[in-house]
N, C-alpha and C positions, 0 to 999 in steps of 0.2 A: 437830762437824758430821759427819753420817753420809753416806757415799757409797753410792749405790745401785749395786749390781752384780748380777750374775746370781744370786748366792747370796741376796741380800736380797729378791728379787722374790717377791711372794706368788704362789704357784702356785694356779691355778684348776683345778678338776677339770672335765674335758671331759665334760659331760653333754648331755642332749637340749636343754635350754634354750639353752645356748651355741650349739649347732649351729643351732637355730631362729633365733636372733638374727643370726648370720652370714648365714644363708640369706636372711632378710628384708631385711637391709641390701643384699646383692648384688642381690636382686630389685628393690627400690625404686630403686636406682641405675640398673639396666638399663632399667626402665620410664621413668624420667625422660629418659634418653638417647633412647629410642624416641620419646617424645612430642616432644622437641626436634627430632629429625630427621624423623620420619615424618609428623607433622601438616602441616608446611609443604609437604612433597612431595605429600601427598595432596590438599591444597587446590589446589595448582597443577594437579595432574592433574584434579581435579574441574572446575576452571574451564576447562581445556582441553577436557574432554568437553562442557561446557556450550556452549562456542564451536562445537565440531564438530556437536553436535546442532542448534544454531540454524542453522548453515551448511547442514546436510542438509535441514532443514525449509524453508529459503529456496529451495533448489534444487528441492525437490519441488513446492512451490506454484508456482514460476515455470514449471516444465515443464508442470504441469497447466493453468495459465492459457494458455500458448501453444497447447496442444492444444484447449482450450475455445474460444478466440477463432478458431482456424483452422476448427473445425467450425461455429461460429456465423456466420462470414463468408460461408459458402455460402448462407445464408438471406437475407442482406441485399443490398440494391441501393442505388445512389445515394450520398447523403452518408453514410448509415449504414455502407455498405461502406468508404468512405474513412476514417471514424473508426476502424473496426476494423483497417484496414490500418495506420494510423499506430500504433495500440497494439501490433499484432503486430511492427512494426519496432522499437519501443522495447523490447519483451520480448526480441526477438532480439539487440538490442544488449546488453541486460543479460546474456543467456546467454553471449555471446562474452566479455564483460568478466569474468564469473565464471569461465568456463573458463580464461581467460588468467591472471587475477590472484587466483584463489580462495584459493590457499595463502598469499598475502601479506596478505589482508584482516584488518583488526583487528575487534574486537568492535563498535566504533562504526560502522565501515563496513558490517558485516553488518547491524546494526540499521537503519541508514539505507536500505539497499537493501531490506531486509525490509519496512519501512514503505511504501516506494514500491510494492512488489509488492502489499501489502495494499490500497493505493489502487486499483491496477488490478483487484484482485479485487472491490472495491466497485463499480467501474464496470461490470464484467462482470455482476454480479448485478442492478444497476439496469437495464442494457440488456436482460437476459434476462427479468426478472420484469415490469418496468414498461414496457418498450419505449421507454425514454427515452434520448435521445442528446444530445450537447452541441450539435450543429448544430440550430438552430431553423429549422423550415420556415416561412418567412414568405410571405405573399401581399400583393400590392399592391392597395389599394382604388383602382381606376382613376378612379372618379367623383370622389372627393375630390381626387385629383391633377389631374384635368382642371379642376375648379372652381378650384383654387389657381392653375394656369397661366392660366386665363381671367381671373381677377380681377387678376392681375399685368399682363396685356396689355390690360386694359380691355374685354374681350369678355364678353358675357353668358354665363353658364353654359348648358349644353345644355338643361337642364330648363326654365329660364325662357324660353329662345328657342323651344323646342318648344311651351310653353304659349301663348306669344303667337301662334304660327302657328295654333294650334287655335282661338283666340278671334277671329280676323279675320272680317269679314263674309262674305268669300268661302267660308271654311271652314264657317261657320254655314249658308250656303245649301247647300253640298254635303251637310252632315249631314242637313238637313231635306228636301232635295230640292226646295225652292221657290226660284224666281228672282223678284226684284223688278224689274219692268220699268217 
């Protein structure tokens, strides 16, 4: 049995191919380590920037809506002004919440708030373009109401009573101007 020792090792000549193989081995090992370490860090960083950009966009739209509703409120009166005031109060509450807890918000919370703000944006454009508000301006048809009350009380409706008065013999005489004596 032969024992391998220093003297029995085959000596290789150090040429260009050997140096290239060693260099490529070290390069590939280094790149694998970079991929293992750098890609997860980069993905975390990208997701962080995604969260930050969504957060900034949410704040920008929210501030723009607050300004738009404030300027639009000056043009409205009555119930429309009340609706806009309620929306402005909600947007102010969102602004305070974002200012206080903005750094602690998760992606899901940012998405939920962003969706709510988009709903306010839809409301604003509907109010501005179509002049549609949630409060319906209703009017009461008094005659139908009076007929309903009269029928419940057993009283003849006003129209029928006024028609009877017009058709009495005295009214007929007044209309024609003739008296029967």
